[in-house]
GURO-813675 format. One record per residue (C-alpha): residue in one letter; x negated, y, z negated. Coordinates in steps of 0.05 Angstrom, whole numbers, padded with zeros to 5 digits, always signed. Example, Ala and Ser with C-alpha at 12.3 -4.5 7.8 and 13.67 -1.06 7.14 Angstrom:
A-00246-00090-00156S-00273-00021-00143
//
This chain:
M-00288-00194+00903K-00247-00205+00841I-00260-00268+00800S-00197-00303+00775K-00189-00317+00701G-00194-00392+00714K-00260-00384+00751F-00287-00338+00697I-00271-00390+00643M-00304-00444+00684I-00368-00404+00695N-00369-00386+00621N-00362-00460+00604F-00419-00477+00652F-00466-00429+00616T-00443-00452+00548H-00465-00522+00568P-00522-00503+00615M-00533-00574+00641R-00475-00561+00688I-00496-00495+00720F-00569-00516+00725F-00554-00584+00756L-00507-00554+00807M-00556-00499+00826S-00613-00549+00828A-00575-00592+00877A-00558-00530+00919C-00633-00514+00921A-00647-00584+00945V-00599-00573+01003L-00632-00506+01018G-00703-00535+01012A-00686-00589+01063S-00650-00539+01109V-00710-00491+01115F-00742-00541+01163F-00691-00520+01214T-00707-00446+01209P-00762-00404+01243T-00798-00390+01177D-00861-00414+01143F-00821-00476+01123V-00881-00513+01095S-00896-00462+01040L-00822-00447+01028H-00801-00520+01021K-00859-00532+00972F-00837-00474+00929I-00763-00492+00931F-00773-00566+00914L-00832-00562+00866Q-00809-00500+00830L-00736-00479+00837F-00705-00548+00846L-00746-00582+00791A-00746-00522+00743L-00670-00521+00743A-00666-00597+00736Y-00713-00596+00675A-00676-00538+00643G-00609-00573+00651F-00635-00639+00624L-00676-00610+00566L-00623-00561+00543T-00577-00621+00535G-00623-00679+00515L-00673-00642+00472T-00618-00608+00432D-00593-00678+00413W-00663-00704+00397T-00680-00643+00354N-00610-00632+00323F-00608-00561+00351Q-00538-00534+00339A-00546-00460+00358S-00513-00432+00421L-00553-00439+00485K-00513-00389+00525I-00561-00330+00519H-00620-00375+00537A-00582-00402+00597Y-00569-00331+00621I-00642-00311+00613L-00667-00373+00649F-00616-00366+00704S-00635-00293+00714L-00709-00311+00721F-00690-00366+00771F-00646-00319+00811I-00699-00265+00816S-00750-00316+00837F-00702-00344+00888I-00690-00276+00920L-00764-00258+00920A-00782-00324+00955F-00756-00295+01020F-00801-00234+01014S-00862-00253+00973L-00878-00323+00951F-00931-00297+00904L-00880-00255+00865A-00831-00313+00868H-00884-00358+00836C-00895-00304+00782F-00823-00304+00761I-00815-00380+00763A-00878-00383+00719L-00840-00338+00670F-00782-00387+00675W-00828-00445+00656L-00859-00403+00600Y-00791-00387+00570L-00769-00460+00575V-00833-00484+00542L-00827-00434+00485L-00753-00451+00475C-00769-00526+00472L-00828-00513+00426Y-00782-00474+00379M-00731-00530+00378I-00784-00582+00363W-00818-00539+00310R-00752-00523+00277D-00735-00597+00271K-00806-00616+00251N-00799-00670+00304D-00866-00699+00325D-00833-00751+00371Q-00826-00699+00426F-00900-00681+00438G-00897-00718+00504V-00843-00670+00528L-00886-00611+00508G-00946-00643+00542F-00916-00646+00611L-00883-00578+00604F-00949-00546+00585G-00981-00584+00643I-00931-00556+00693L-00939-00486+00665G-01016-00491+00664F-01020-00515+00736E-00972-00461+00759I-01012-00406+00724Y-01078-00432+00751Y-01048-00435+00821L-01027-00362+00815I-01097-00341+00791S-01138-00382+00840G-01092-00390+00900N-01118-00462+00905E-01063-00502+00939K-01089-00565+00905F-01059-00543+00839L-00992-00536+00872N-00994-00604+00906L-01019-00640+00843Q-00957-00616+00805V-00922-00675+00839F-00961-00722+00793I-00946-00682+00730H-00873-00693+00748V-00889-00767+00754I-00914-00766+00682A-00848-00732+00663I-00810-00786+00700L-00847-00841+00663L-00830-00808+00596I-00758-00790+00611S-00741-00853+00649Y-00761-00894+00588R-00702-00863+00551V-00658-00871+00612S-00677-00945+00617V-00653-00956+00546V-00585-00928+00565L-00581-00967+00631G-00603-01033+00599K-00553-01026+00542E-00496-01008+00589A-00512-01068+00634L-00513-01117+00576K-00449-01088+00547R-00414-01106+00612E-00438-01178+00611K-00391-01228+00581G-00415-01254+00514M-00474-01206+00510D-00443-01150+00468E-00496-01159+00414A-00555-01166+00462V-00607-01111+00460F-00651-01086+00517V-00717-01057+00492P-00764-01031+00547N-00838-01042+00537F-00867-00976+00513I-00939-01003+00518Y-00933-01010+00594K-00902-00940+00596N-00960-00911+00558I-01011-00948+00601A-00978-00921+00664I-00979-00849+00636C-01053-00855+00617C-01069-00880+00687V-01033-00822+00720C-01069-00773+00673A-01136-00804+00694F-01115-00799+00767L-01099-00725+00757L-01165-00710+00722L-01205-00746+00776N-01168-00705+00829I-01186-00641+00793F-01260-00654+00779F-01280-00709+00828E-01235-00698+00887E-01281-00732+00938S-01296-00791+00894L-01272-00862+00909G-01254-00864+00836V-01191-00824+00853Y-01166-00880+00897Y-01183-00935+00847A-01145-00895+00795A-01086-00892+00843I-01087-00968+00848A-01089-00972+00772C-01027-00926+00770G-00990-00969+00819S-01009-01033+00783A-00986-01005+00716V-00919-00984+00744L-00910-01053+00776A-00924-01085+00708K-00867-01044+00679L-00818-01076+00727K-00824-01144+00694E-00778-01122+00638W-00720-01117+00687H-00726-01187+00717Y-00662-01216+00689K-00600-01233+00730E-00556-01202+00676L-00588-01135+00691F-00593-01141+00767R-00518-01151+00773H-00509-01076+00762S-00521-01024+00816F-00549-00971+00768V-00603-01020+00746L-00621-01037+00818L-00626-00963+00836Y-00673-00951+00776Y-00714-01012+00795F-00723-00989+00867M-00744-00919+00843Q-00800-00950+00801L-00819-00998+00857F-00828-00942+00907L-00868-00902+00856A-00915-00962+00850L-00919-00971+00925G-00935-00897+00934F-00994-00900+00886L-01019-00966+00916G-01013-00934+00986I-01055-00874+00965G-01107-00919+00935F-01116-00967+00993S-01110-00912+01045G-01167-00873+01011I-01212-00934+01002F-01204-00958+01073G-01203-00889+01106L-01133-00894+01135H-01118-00820+01121L-01047-00835+01099E-01052-00805+01030T-01005-00747+01046N-00953-00796+01073F-00954-00836+01009M-00953-00774+00966H-00888-00755+01001L-00862-00825+00987I-00874-00812+00913A-00845-00741+00917I-00781-00765+00950N-00769-00836+00926A-00794-00825+00855V-00788-00751+00836I-00727-00729+00877F-00693-00797+00868S-00704-00794+00792V-00672-00725+00790M-00612-00753+00829L-00609-00810+00779I-00611-00763+00719F-00558-00719+00751N-00511-00778+00757V-00524-00811+00690A-00523-00747+00649G-00468-00716+00690L-00421-00775+00678R-00439-00788+00605H-00431-00715+00586S-00364-00709+00621G-00329-00766+00585Q-00335-00813+00645E-00355-00886+00649L-00425-00900+00676E-00399-00920+00744F-00431-00885+00803L-00380-00858+00852R-00380-00878+00925L-00411-00814+00951S-00465-00818+00897R-00483-00888+00918I-00489-00866+00990A-00531-00807+00967F-00580-00854+00932I-00588-00895+00995L-00599-00831+01036V-00655-00808+00990L-00689-00876+00993L-00684-00875+01069A-00712-00804+01070G-00773-00826+01030V-00785-00887+01074S-00778-00843+01136R-00828-00790+01113G-00875-00835+01075I-00879-00897+01120L-00842-00893+01186A-00871-00824+01203Y-00937-00860+01217F-00904-00895+01276W-00861-00839+01306S-00861-00764+01295G-00784-00763+01294F-00787-00792+01225Y-00835-00738+01200I-00793-00677+01184H-00723-00669+01210L-00694-00738+01195P-00716-00739+01121A-00695-00666+01112T-00626-00681+01140L-00618-00743+01096I-00638-00705+01032A-00591-00647+01049I-00532-00693+01061A-00548-00733+00997F-00545-00672+00952V-00483-00645+00988F-00449-00711+00971W-00471-00704+00898L-00444-00633+00896I-00377-00654+00924N-00369-00706+00869F-00396-00668+00809Y-00369-00599+00821V-00300-00630+00813I-00321-00672+00753F-00352-00612+00717R-00292-00568+00735D-00239-00616+00712N-00271-00648+00651D-00293-00618+00585F-00366-00625+00565S-00375-00683+00518D-00432-00705+00472D-00473-00765+00491P-00432-00827+00471E-00494-00858+00439
//
């Protein structure tokens, strides 16, 4: 099949600014990861691999190869790195249908290459403000390597909480953008400044780190569940900074707020379920995975996708519906599934698949028709 000159130029542009190709492919993986539940395969293992590895690996690559280049003043071309990372992803994707072990090996190489590239950018800029980024990247890589060596499924499942740490770090930067944008749109508040509380953010990260360590070394201890309650409480404390009517008037602030709220509820649910022997920890972990991790990725896709395409920060109609669908999917799998099995698999899978199809419909056109632009800030 011959590729037209216009298509070739578009693909070349997508790899020149890898956020676009990686975000689009990540969203496609989300659709695939949700769709495997309707196939006669080992959908449990396959959906874990697709969501925890392929989907999130591409999302991080797209975000970091855009954001970190700004933060470290990295001016060199990223195209060759994008090709290498995409090749590792594609090999891993193909292998996933034949051997999940080999697929994990290649996605571990993807993470390794991304870590080393980010390390090089940070070292070259002598930028010690980005150690948090390196921390969660090394955490993901370390857990993935240990899972490959040991075969212990626990180190695959616990990666969800490393991604929570990443969310707490990255969403702090996102909250600055959202708060500033909200105040800019308020009459007479052009000079107002929104400064999120970094102390609450750091407390929440420390709590999640403690929760992870307790899970690794004291898995059967009640301390794990008390640490989960501490995580939930710390995230709830962060919400106080948003309690202003000037901020709540804007949909993008409300969406961010609900993401943080469900993250807190997920941790509190794990804690109280474990202490009182309710055996609902897996349900609440899925609430976190969907309504915090996947929802955050959707939020980043929209914010970064619009801002780096010369667009106003105004979520499109399909994107707003997509956010609602992801929230409903998390509530279905994390809470309602306790009451009826119909909410357990197929409904949340369908909602997530539709949500990312909606995002793809919007942003393929935006990326195709608009030149890449630097962050307006």
